[in-house]
C-alpha positions as CSV (number, residue, x, y, z in Angstrom):
1,M,-61.2,18.3,-14.7
2,G,-64.5,19.0,-16.5
3,K,-64.9,22.6,-17.3
4,L,-61.5,23.6,-15.9
5,Q,-58.8,21.9,-17.9
6,E,-55.8,23.9,-16.6
7,F,-55.3,26.1,-13.6
8,E,-51.7,27.1,-13.0
9,I,-49.4,29.8,-11.4
10,T,-46.1,30.6,-13.0
11,F,-43.5,33.1,-11.9
12,D,-41.6,35.3,-14.4
13,K,-38.3,33.8,-15.5
14,S,-39.2,30.7,-13.4
15,K,-37.7,32.4,-10.4
16,V,-38.4,30.9,-7.0
17,V,-35.9,32.5,-4.6
18,Y,-36.3,36.2,-3.8
19,S,-34.8,38.8,-1.5
20,P,-36.7,41.1,0.9
21,G,-37.7,44.2,-0.9
22,D,-38.0,42.4,-4.3
23,S,-41.2,42.4,-6.4
24,I,-42.6,39.0,-7.4
25,S,-44.6,38.8,-10.6
26,G,-46.1,36.1,-12.7
27,T,-49.2,34.8,-14.5
28,V,-52.3,32.8,-13.6
29,T,-53.3,30.5,-16.5
30,V,-56.9,29.2,-16.8
31,K,-57.8,26.8,-19.6
32,L,-61.5,26.0,-19.9
33,G,-63.3,23.2,-21.9
34,Q,-66.5,25.1,-21.8
35,P,-67.7,28.5,-20.5
36,L,-67.4,29.0,-16.7
37,P,-69.4,31.7,-14.8
38,C,-67.5,33.2,-12.0
39,K,-67.9,36.0,-9.4
40,A,-64.2,37.0,-9.4
41,I,-60.7,35.7,-9.8
42,K,-58.3,36.8,-7.1
43,V,-54.6,36.3,-6.5
44,N,-53.1,36.4,-3.0
45,C,-49.5,36.6,-1.8
46,N,-48.7,36.1,1.9
47,G,-45.9,35.2,4.3
48,F,-46.2,33.9,7.8
49,C,-44.5,31.7,10.5
50,G,-46.4,28.8,12.1
51,I,-45.4,26.9,15.3
52,T,-46.8,23.5,16.3
53,N,-46.4,21.1,19.2
54,K,-46.2,18.0,17.1
55,V,-43.5,17.0,14.6
56,N,-44.2,17.9,11.0
57,D,-47.8,19.1,11.9
58,I,-49.5,22.0,10.2
59,A,-52.1,22.6,12.8
60,W,-50.4,25.8,14.1
61,T,-50.7,26.7,17.7
62,V,-48.9,30.0,17.3
63,E,-48.7,32.1,14.1
64,E,-46.9,35.3,13.1
65,Q,-47.9,37.1,9.8
66,Y,-45.4,39.2,7.8
67,F,-47.6,40.3,4.9
68,N,-50.9,39.4,3.2
69,S,-51.9,41.1,-0.1
70,T,-54.7,40.3,-2.5
71,V,-55.5,41.6,-6.0
72,S,-58.6,40.9,-8.2
73,V,-57.5,40.0,-11.7
74,A,-61.1,39.4,-13.1
75,D,-64.5,40.7,-12.2
76,K,-67.9,39.0,-12.2
77,G,-68.8,37.5,-15.5
78,T,-68.4,34.4,-17.7
79,L,-65.1,33.1,-18.8
80,K,-65.2,31.8,-22.4
81,Q,-64.0,28.5,-23.6
82,G,-60.2,28.5,-24.2
83,E,-57.1,29.7,-22.4
84,H,-57.0,32.9,-20.3
85,K,-53.9,34.5,-18.7
86,F,-54.0,37.0,-15.8
87,P,-50.8,38.7,-14.8
88,F,-50.0,39.7,-11.2
89,K,-47.3,41.5,-9.3
90,F,-46.6,42.0,-5.5
91,L,-44.0,43.7,-3.5
92,I,-42.2,41.8,-0.7
93,P,-41.6,43.8,2.4
94,A,-38.0,44.6,3.3
95,T,-38.4,43.3,6.8
96,A,-39.5,39.7,5.9
97,P,-37.3,37.0,7.4
98,T,-35.6,34.2,5.5
99,S,-37.6,31.0,4.7
100,F,-37.3,28.1,7.1
101,E,-38.7,24.6,7.5
102,G,-38.1,22.8,10.7
103,N,-39.7,19.9,12.7
104,Y,-41.9,22.2,14.8
105,G,-42.3,25.3,12.7
106,R,-42.0,26.9,9.3
107,I,-41.6,30.3,7.7
108,I,-43.7,30.0,4.6
109,Y,-44.2,32.3,1.5
110,R,-46.8,31.5,-1.2
111,V,-48.9,32.8,-4.0
112,R,-52.5,31.6,-4.2
113,A,-55.2,32.0,-6.9
114,F,-59.0,31.6,-6.4
115,I,-61.8,31.3,-8.8
116,D,-64.9,32.3,-6.9
117,T,-68.0,30.8,-8.6
118,P,-71.7,31.5,-8.0
119,R,-73.6,29.8,-5.2
120,F,-73.8,26.0,-5.2
121,A,-71.0,25.8,-7.8
122,K,-67.6,24.5,-7.1
123,D,-64.8,27.0,-6.2
124,Y,-61.3,26.4,-7.4
125,S,-58.0,27.3,-5.8
126,I,-54.3,26.7,-6.3
127,E,-51.1,27.8,-4.6
128,K,-47.4,27.9,-5.4
129,P,-44.6,28.5,-2.8
130,F,-41.6,30.7,-3.2
131,Y,-38.6,31.2,-1.0
132,L,-37.0,34.2,0.6
133,L,-33.3,34.6,1.4
134,S,-32.1,37.6,3.5
135,P,-28.3,37.1,3.5
136,L,-26.5,37.3,6.8
137,N,-23.2,39.2,6.5
138,L,-20.9,37.8,9.2
139,N,-18.8,41.0,9.1
140,E,-21.8,42.8,10.7
141,V,-22.2,40.4,13.6
142,P,-21.0,41.9,16.9
143,D,-17.9,40.3,18.5
144,I,-17.3,38.0,15.6
145,W,-13.5,38.4,15.3
146,G,-10.9,36.2,16.8
147,I,-11.0,32.6,18.0
148,C,-13.6,30.8,20.2
149,S,-12.1,28.9,23.1
150,S,-13.2,27.1,26.3
151,A,-11.8,24.8,29.0
152,V,-13.2,22.4,31.5
153,T,-11.8,20.2,34.3
154,Q,-13.7,17.1,35.3
155,Q,-13.0,14.8,38.2
156,F,-14.3,11.2,38.1
157,T,-14.2,7.9,40.0
158,Y,-13.1,4.6,38.5
159,M,-12.6,1.2,40.0
160,L,-15.0,2.4,42.8
161,V,-12.3,3.9,45.0
162,K,-9.8,5.7,42.7
163,T,-10.4,9.2,41.5
164,G,-8.9,11.0,38.5
165,T,-9.0,14.3,36.7
166,V,-9.2,15.2,33.1
167,V,-8.5,18.7,31.8
168,L,-10.0,19.5,28.4
169,K,-9.3,22.7,26.4
170,A,-10.5,23.4,22.9
171,Q,-10.9,26.2,20.4
172,T,-12.0,27.0,16.8
173,D,-10.0,29.1,14.4
174,M,-12.9,31.5,13.9
175,K,-16.3,32.5,15.2
176,G,-18.1,32.8,11.9
177,Y,-18.4,30.5,8.8
178,T,-20.3,30.0,5.6
179,P,-21.4,26.7,4.1
180,G,-18.5,25.0,2.4
181,Q,-15.9,26.5,4.8
182,I,-14.0,24.3,7.2
183,I,-13.9,24.6,11.0
184,Q,-10.4,24.0,12.4
185,V,-10.9,22.4,15.8
186,T,-7.9,22.1,18.2
187,A,-8.3,20.3,21.5
188,N,-5.8,19.7,24.3
189,I,-6.6,16.7,26.6
190,H,-4.6,16.1,29.8
191,N,-5.4,12.8,31.4
192,Q,-4.2,13.1,35.0
193,S,-5.7,9.7,36.0
194,G,-4.5,6.1,35.9
195,K,-7.3,5.1,33.4
196,T,-7.3,5.4,29.6
197,T,-10.1,7.7,28.3
198,G,-12.7,6.8,25.7
199,N,-12.6,8.2,22.2
200,M,-12.6,11.9,21.7
201,A,-15.2,13.5,19.3
202,A,-16.0,16.9,17.8
203,S,-19.5,17.6,16.6
204,L,-21.3,20.5,14.8
205,M,-24.6,21.0,16.6
206,Q,-27.7,22.9,15.6
207,R,-30.2,24.1,18.3
208,V,-33.6,25.5,17.1
209,T,-35.8,27.1,19.7
210,Y,-39.5,27.4,18.9
211,E,-41.2,30.1,21.1
212,T,-44.5,28.9,22.4
213,K,-46.0,29.0,25.9
214,K,-43.6,26.2,26.7
215,P,-40.6,26.7,24.3
216,T,-39.5,23.6,22.3
217,H,-35.8,23.0,21.8
218,D,-34.8,20.9,18.9
219,V,-31.1,19.9,19.1
220,R,-29.5,17.9,16.3
221,T,-26.0,16.7,15.4
222,I,-25.2,18.0,11.9
223,A,-21.7,16.5,11.5
224,E,-19.2,14.6,13.7
225,V,-15.5,13.6,13.6
226,E,-14.0,11.1,16.0
227,G,-10.5,10.6,17.3
228,G,-8.6,8.1,19.5
229,V,-8.1,7.7,23.2
230,V,-5.8,9.4,25.7
231,K,-3.7,7.0,27.8
232,A,-3.3,7.3,31.5
233,G,-1.1,10.2,32.6
234,K,-0.6,11.5,29.0
235,E,-1.4,14.8,27.5
236,I,-2.0,15.2,23.8
237,E,-3.1,17.9,21.3
238,W,-5.8,16.7,18.8
239,K,-6.6,18.7,15.6
240,E,-9.5,18.0,13.3
241,Q,-11.6,19.6,10.6
242,I,-15.4,19.8,10.1
243,I,-16.7,21.0,6.7
244,I,-20.0,22.9,7.0
245,P,-22.8,21.6,4.8
246,P,-25.7,23.8,3.4
247,L,-27.5,25.1,6.5
248,P,-29.9,27.8,7.5
249,Q,-28.2,31.0,8.8
250,S,-27.9,31.6,12.5
251,S,-30.2,34.6,12.6
252,L,-33.7,34.8,11.3
253,A,-34.0,38.6,11.5
254,G,-37.6,39.7,11.6
255,C,-38.9,36.4,13.1
256,D,-39.8,36.3,16.8
257,L,-40.9,32.7,17.0
258,I,-37.9,30.8,15.8
259,K,-34.3,31.1,17.0
260,I,-31.4,29.2,15.4
261,E,-28.0,28.6,17.1
262,Y,-24.9,26.6,16.2
263,F,-22.0,25.4,18.3
264,V,-19.2,22.9,18.2
265,K,-19.2,20.2,20.9
266,V,-15.9,18.7,22.0
267,S,-16.3,15.6,24.2
268,L,-14.8,12.4,25.5
269,K,-16.8,9.2,25.5
270,S,-15.6,8.3,29.0
271,P,-15.3,9.9,31.4
272,D,-18.2,12.2,30.5
273,V,-16.4,15.4,29.7
274,M,-17.8,18.0,27.3
275,L,-17.6,21.7,26.3
276,T,-19.2,23.8,23.7
277,L,-17.9,26.5,21.4
278,P,-20.6,28.8,20.0
279,I,-20.2,29.8,16.3
280,H,-22.2,31.7,13.7
281,I,-23.2,30.5,10.2
282,G,-24.0,33.1,7.6
283,N,-24.1,33.8,3.9
284,V,-21.3,36.3,3.5
285,S,-17.9,35.1,4.9
286,L,-15.6,37.1,7.1
287,D,-13.2,39.5,5.2
288,S,-9.9,39.9,6.9
289,K,-9.6,43.4,5.4
290,L,-12.5,44.4,7.6
291,H,-10.9,43.2,10.9
292,P,-10.9,46.2,13.3
293,S,-7.2,45.9,14.0
294,K,-6.4,45.7,10.3
295,K,-8.5,48.8,9.6
296,A,-6.8,50.7,12.4
297,A,-3.3,49.7,11.1
298,H,-4.4,50.7,7.6
299,S,-5.6,54.1,8.7
300,S,-2.4,54.7,10.7
301,S,-0.2,53.8,7.8
302,A,-2.2,56.0,5.5
303,A,-1.8,58.9,7.9
304,A,2.0,58.3,8.0
305,E,2.1,58.4,4.2
306,D,0.1,61.7,4.1
307,T,2.6,63.3,6.6
308,P,5.8,64.4,4.7
309,A,9.1,63.4,6.2
310,S,11.1,66.3,7.6
311,A,14.0,67.0,5.4
312,P,17.4,67.0,7.0
313,T,18.9,70.4,7.8
314,S,21.5,71.3,5.2
315,D,23.7,74.3,4.6
316,T,23.8,73.7,0.9
317,S,21.7,76.8,0.2
318,T,23.9,78.9,2.4
319,S,27.1,77.7,0.8
320,A,25.5,78.1,-2.6
321,A,24.7,81.7,-1.8
322,A,28.2,82.5,-0.5
323,P,30.1,84.8,-2.9
324,A,32.9,83.2,-4.8
325,P,36.5,84.2,-3.9
326,T,37.9,87.0,-6.1
327,S,41.5,85.7,-6.1
328,C,42.9,82.2,-6.6
329,P,43.3,80.3,-3.3
330,A,46.7,79.4,-2.0
331,P,47.9,75.9,-2.7
332,K,46.5,73.5,-0.2
333,P,47.6,70.1,1.0
334,A,46.1,66.9,-0.5
335,P,42.7,66.1,1.0
336,R,42.6,63.6,3.8
337,P,40.1,60.6,3.9
338,T,36.5,61.6,4.6
339,P,35.8,60.9,8.3
340,R,33.4,58.1,9.2
341,P,30.0,59.3,10.5
342,R,29.7,59.3,14.2
343,M,27.1,56.8,15.4
344,S,24.7,57.4,18.3
345,S,24.7,55.0,21.2
346,H,20.9,54.7,20.8
347,I,20.3,52.8,17.6
348,S,16.6,52.8,16.4
349,P,15.5,49.2,15.8
350,S,14.5,48.4,12.2
351,A,11.4,46.7,11.0
352,P,11.4,42.9,10.4
353,P,12.0,41.7,6.9
354,A,9.0,42.0,4.6
355,E,8.7,38.3,4.1
356,Y,8.5,37.6,7.9
357,H,5.1,37.1,9.4
358,G,4.3,36.1,12.9
359,G,2.3,33.1,13.9
360,A,-1.2,33.1,12.4
361,E,-4.0,33.5,14.8
362,G,-5.5,30.2,15.9
363,G,-2.6,28.2,17.2
364,T,0.1,26.0,15.8
365,P,0.0,24.6,12.2
366,M,-2.3,21.7,11.6
367,N,-0.8,18.2,12.1
368,D,-2.9,15.6,10.5
369,G,-0.5,12.8,11.4
370,F,-2.0,12.1,14.8
371,V,-2.0,8.4,15.2
372,N,-5.2,8.1,17.3
373,K,-7.4,9.6,14.6
374,R,-9.6,6.9,13.4
375,Q,-12.6,8.2,11.7
376,S,-13.5,10.9,9.2
377,Q,-16.5,13.3,9.3
378,L,-19.9,11.7,9.6
379,V,-22.9,13.7,8.4
380,S,-26.5,12.8,9.2
381,P,-28.4,12.9,5.9
382,N,-31.7,13.8,7.7
383,A,-30.2,16.6,9.8
384,F,-30.8,19.6,7.6
385,S,-33.5,22.1,7.4
386,Y,-34.2,23.8,4.1
387,A,-32.1,26.9,3.5
388,P,-32.7,28.6,0.1
389,G,-29.7,29.6,-1.9
390,L,-27.2,27.5,0.1
391,F,-25.2,24.9,-1.8
392,F,-21.8,23.3,-2.1
393,P,-19.4,24.6,-4.8
394,Q,-18.9,22.1,-7.5
395,N,-15.1,21.9,-7.1
396,Q,-14.8,22.2,-3.4
397,Q,-11.2,21.7,-2.2
398,P,-10.2,21.1,1.4
399,N,-9.2,24.4,3.1
400,T,-5.8,23.3,4.1
401,S,-3.6,25.9,2.4
402,G,-4.6,28.8,4.6
403,T,-7.4,30.1,2.4
404,V,-10.9,31.3,3.4
405,P,-13.9,31.8,1.2
406,T,-14.9,35.4,0.6
407,G,-18.4,34.9,-0.5
408,S,-21.4,32.6,-0.1
409,T,-20.4,30.5,-3.1
410,G,-17.3,29.2,-1.2
411,I,-14.7,30.7,-3.6
412,T,-11.4,31.0,-1.9
413,A,-9.0,33.9,-1.8
414,P,-5.4,34.1,-0.4
415,Y,-5.5,34.5,3.3
416,C,-4.1,37.7,4.7
417,P,-1.4,37.1,7.4
418,G,-2.9,37.1,10.9
419,N,-0.7,40.0,12.2
420,S,-3.0,42.3,14.1
421,A,-1.2,45.4,13.0
422,S,1.6,46.1,10.5
423,S,5.0,46.9,11.9
424,A,5.7,50.6,12.4
425,P,8.3,52.1,10.0
426,A,11.7,52.7,11.5
427,P,12.4,56.4,12.2
428,F,14.8,58.1,9.7
429,I,18.5,58.1,10.7
430,L,19.9,61.4,9.3
431,P,23.4,61.4,7.7
432,P,26.3,63.4,9.3
433,D,26.1,67.1,8.7
434,Y,29.2,68.3,6.8
435,G,27.9,71.7,6.2
436,T,29.9,73.3,9.1
437,S,33.2,72.3,7.6
438,A,35.2,75.0,5.7
439,Y,36.4,72.4,3.1
440,P,37.7,73.0,0.5
441,Q,39.2,76.1,2.1
442,E,40.2,74.0,5.1
443,A,40.9,70.3,5.1
444,P,38.6,68.0,7.2
445,P,39.9,66.4,10.4
446,S,41.8,63.1,10.1
447,Y,40.3,59.8,11.1
448,D,42.2,59.7,14.4
449,E,41.1,63.2,15.2
450,S,37.5,62.5,14.5
451,C,37.6,59.4,16.7
452,N,39.2,61.3,19.6
453,T,36.6,64.2,19.3
C-alpha cells in the first residue's frame, strides 16, 4: 500500500450488534511505512434507509436518514512512520429502526474513517458496518391474543358442465410467534363436489412493501408443508406444523419506507381455493401470564383473598359469659343422638377438581396420523432477509408437548392452561347453629322430631 500499510476500524469487544440508545466505541488504526502529511483524520457514524427500483441495486431512488455524526480525531500535520491509534465514540439514537437487507431496500448502519491529504495527494477512506436490533415485544402488540381464523367458500366448474363447491376453514393457534416456535395450523375442508381435489398446502409467507412513488411489493414463500387430497363428497380435518426460521421482525418501528408483514396461506392446488391468516413475528414471545383475561382473573382472586370471610354467628361468647349455676342440677336423662344438620334445598355448586382443565384454546389435540399427509416442511434457502440477533437454539425440540418459548432464544416453559379465567370459589356453607339449644340443661330433640320440624 506504499506509505499506508494498515488502515482499519475495530469496535470495542468486537461487538457488531447494538440496540437503540447504546453507545458505539472503537479505534481507528493507521500504520505507515513512511511519514504521511494530512489535513485531518475524521470518523463518521451514520444510519439510513435506501430504496431502489432494481433488485440488489445501491443507486437509491429514495433515502431516509436516521443520524449522521462526524468527529475529528487528528488535526492538520504529518503522521510519523509507525502505528497510530485514534479512539472514537458515538451515541446511537433511541428511535433508530432495526437493520434490514432486502431485495429493493436496506437499513444500513456504518462507521467510516477518512484521511484527508493535501491537494493532489491521494485520500484514504474505509468503512465498517454494524447492526442494530430493536426487539419487538409481542405482548405489546394490539389485538395479539387468541387464535387467527378464516373461512372461504369456492364454487367451480368441472367436466365443462358440472359445478361443485368447496368450503375451506383454517386457523392458527396464536397470532404472534418468535423464530424457533411452531405454528399449529388446523384446516377443515369440505368437498361438496363429485371431483377429488388437488393436494392441500400451508405456507408461511413474507410480504415486504417498499414505499416509493409506485410501491414495490416483494412476496416470498418462506416455508411450506403439503398434505393429501380430499375425495369427492368428503370432509376432513387437516393439522400441520410450520417451524419459524430466523426472520426479521414484523415491525420496523422508526422506518417509513419499508413495511414487513407475515401471513399463513392455506390453499388447495385444485380447485383454486386459498385463504390467508395474518400473524406477527417478534423477538419476545407471548407470555400467558400477561393475557388480559388471566390478569383480570388474577386481580379478582387477589381481591377475594384480601377480603376476610365473614365468621359464622355463634353464641359461644354468650354462653361463656352466662353465670354458672349455684346448685347442682337435677339428674337428667341420657343424651339423645345429635340431630343431623338440616340441608337447604338450594345447594351451592362446588368448583371443579383442581386437576381438571377445560379444552385448551386452539381446537382439538393434534392428530399427526392423517393418512393423506405426504410431505414435511420445505424451506427456501434463499428466502431470508438478514435479521441480526435471530438464530435457532442449538437443541431445538419440536413443540408438541404444549410448551411455548418465553424468550427470543426459543427456551420453552410449561404452558399455562388455556382457561380464560379461574373458577370462582364456592361460597361458604355454614354449619347448623346449636347455640339456641338449652343443652345440657335440656336434651336436644330426637332425630324423628328434627325431621318433622
